[in-house]
N, C-alpha and C positions, 0 to 999 in steps of 0.2 A: 102402551104399543110394545107387541114384543118384541127382542133383537133381530134387527134385520129384516123387518116387517116388510113396510114399505118400500124404506131403505134396498130391500134386497130388486127392484125393479131398475134400478141404477147403478147395480155391483158392479156388472164388467166393465162400463164406461168408468167409474172408479178407481179400477184397477190394473185398467187395459194396459199402462205404462209397466204391471206388475211383470219381472223377466221369469213367466212359471216355466219355459221352457230351460233357463238357467237351474232354475229349483230343481226340476225333475230330474236333472243329470248331477246334480250333489246328492239329493234323495238317493240316488241309486249308487255314488261312488260310497256313499257312510252305510248302503245296504250292502253293496261286493265287501266293501271293506270288514265290517262286524258279522254278518251272515254266516259267512263261512260255505256259502254254498248260493245257488242258485235263487232267486227269488222270482215265483214263479205268480206268485197271489198275494192281496193286501187288500187289507180292508182299511178304509179311511175313513175318520170320526170326526164329522165336521167338513164335507166333501165339498159346501158352497155350489156350484153352480158345475163343475167340473172339471174345473181348469185342470188341475193335474191329471186325472182320473183319463185324458181323452191324451194326453201325451203318456202318459204312463201306458194305454191301450194299444198306443202305437207302436210300442217298444215290444208287446206281447207281452205285458203284464196285467194280468186280469183283476182289477181294481174294485172293490165293495164299497158303494161310499153309503154313507150315514150323515144327515142332516136332517134338524128340526125344521126348517122353513121349511113348508111345503112350496112357497114361490120359488126357491132353488132349486128343488127338486123337480118341479115342474119346467126350470129352465134348461137346468141339465140335459132332460129325456128328452127334450124338444130338440137341443143340439142335436142330442145320438140320433136321430133321427134325420138330420142332416150328413152329418160327417159320419155316424156307424161305421160304413160299408166299408171305410178307407181305411178301420181300426183291426190288427192283428188278435186282438183281445177286446171281447165286449167289455165295458164297464158295466156294473148294477146299480142303482140309484134308488134307495130309500129311505121314506121319512122316518124320524125317529129321534129318540133322545139318547144323547150319548152318556150320559148316567144310569141307562138302564136295558138299553137297547138289547137283542139278544138273535143272531142271525142262526144258531142251533150248526154251526160248522164251523172251522178252524182256519187257518189265514196263513201263510210265511212269516208275514208281518204286521204290524197295524200303525199306521202313523196318524199323529193330529195336527192338524197345523196350523198356520197362521193364528197361533195364541188361543186355539183355541180349547187350551187346558185353565190358559189364565180367566175366563169367563165362569169356571170353576170357584164362585167365591169363597162359598163356605169348605169347611173341613168335609162332612158329609157328599160334597159333590165332588171335591176334589179326586177321594177315593172309590166313588161310587162312577168315574169316570176313567182310572185306571181298574177299577173290575172290571171293567166290561170291556178294555184292552185285552186285559189276562184272559181274561174269558174266552177269547177268542183263537189263544196262540197255543201252541202245542208247546213241550217242555225243549227249550233252548230258542225259543223263537223273540225274535228283537220287536218294541216299541218306541216309535222314535215321535217325539215331540218338542214343542217348543212352547219358550215360554217370555213374558217380561221379566227381565235376570233383575230381583230384587237390589245387589249391591247397589247398580248402575241406576236406578228408579229412584234412589235415594241420594246417588252423588251427583247427578245429573236431572231435578225434577223436571217433569212434563211441562211444554210450555203451547200457548194458545197457537194452532198451524191452521191456515188457511190453504185449499188446494181446488185448483179451476182444473174442468177437462172439455173436451166438445169432441163428438164429430159430425158427418152431414145436419142431423137433425135437430142437435140436443145440446146444451150448454148447461153444462153443472159447477155449481162450486157449494164446496163444504168446508164449513167451520170448526175446529173441536176447538172444545174448549175444556179444557182438563181442570180436575178437582183432587187434591193428592190427601188420603184419610190415613198416616200415618200409621195411628192406632189401632187400623184394620186391616193395612196392606192393601189399600184397594185404592183405585186411582177413577173417580166416575167422568168418563169421557164424556161431556155433553156435541152432539153433533145437530148442526141444523144443516141440512141440504139444501139447496137452492138448485133448481130445475125449470130452464126456460125451453121450451118449443120452439126452434129457430122459425119457423115458417106462420107459426099461429101468434107468435108471443108470449103465448100467456105462460103464466108461472107457476110452477107452486114450491111449498116448503113444507119440509118432510123433519121434525127434529126426533131423538131418538139419545139415550143416555145408554150408554155400553159403559157396564161395572165390571175392570179389570183388576184380577187381582195378579200381585208380582210376588215371586216365590225364591225362596232359598234352597242351596243346594241339601242342606240337610231337612231339611222337612219334606221335598221330594223322595229323599234317600227311605224317610221312614214312611210316609205313605204307599210308593211304590213296592217296600217290604210289605206293610199290614193288607197289602192287593194281592201279594205272589210273588210279585217279581226276585231275580236272586240278587240283584245287582243293578246301580249302573255304570254300564262299561264304559261310555267318554260321554264330553260335553264340551261343546267349542262356540263361539260366536256364527250363530246363524250365517251361512253359505261363505264367510272367510275361511274358517278356520284357527282363528286365532283363539288363546285359550279365556276362558272368562274373565271382567275383569269391571271395575266401575266404569267402565268404560262402554262395555256391551250391554245393551237394552233387550236385546236378542238372543236369546242363547237356548240351541238347540241339545235336546239329549236325546242319549240311544241306550234302555234299558234291556235288559235280558231276564227272559222266566227262568 
């Protein structure tokens, strides 16, 4: 099963407690700090169901979202039909692989969030996503992305986690069982999502394995330069602004063409 295949059906419920509003404000602060001008257009590689895109659109930033999941793109377009009239800038949503997608246009900035970069397990895939970002930026353009940060993953290895959420119609329990493969810089996260329909009592189980690559600054510098970026301008812990350390699993990087 493809990553986020059947899983995408329950994605919005599983992450409804995620602070998308705060994340968009945080991204806007990074763009304001490093772009040197107003950001009017943004390409999002791995846009999911459009949670970031709609908030950016509300503030007048035109987002071009790309995701390989047809189900997530369909959900994003369905939501757009319901809320689009309230947006200052309408997002675009397109199904595609971040490793080879080309829009034949450029944007003020490109972002790839929620560890999409860490889903690129091979060197070839990592370079390909970076090349996609580069292909859609003019000189001086910014690429903002977050990763699983290698020093922290090795210092504080992943553990089994259980998450439970519910709405008026559905109960969801997600079990995440990680396997660390230190020789390959990969963590296999084995997900089992158990979904119960509250009205009928029917239960469905979805199993998927997500292969997550943890990354280190020197290798990111190397692959970004191979893709045509000039430098990493900045890195920090996601949302906090703290310096990356052995305690910061999620680190955001800002690279410039």
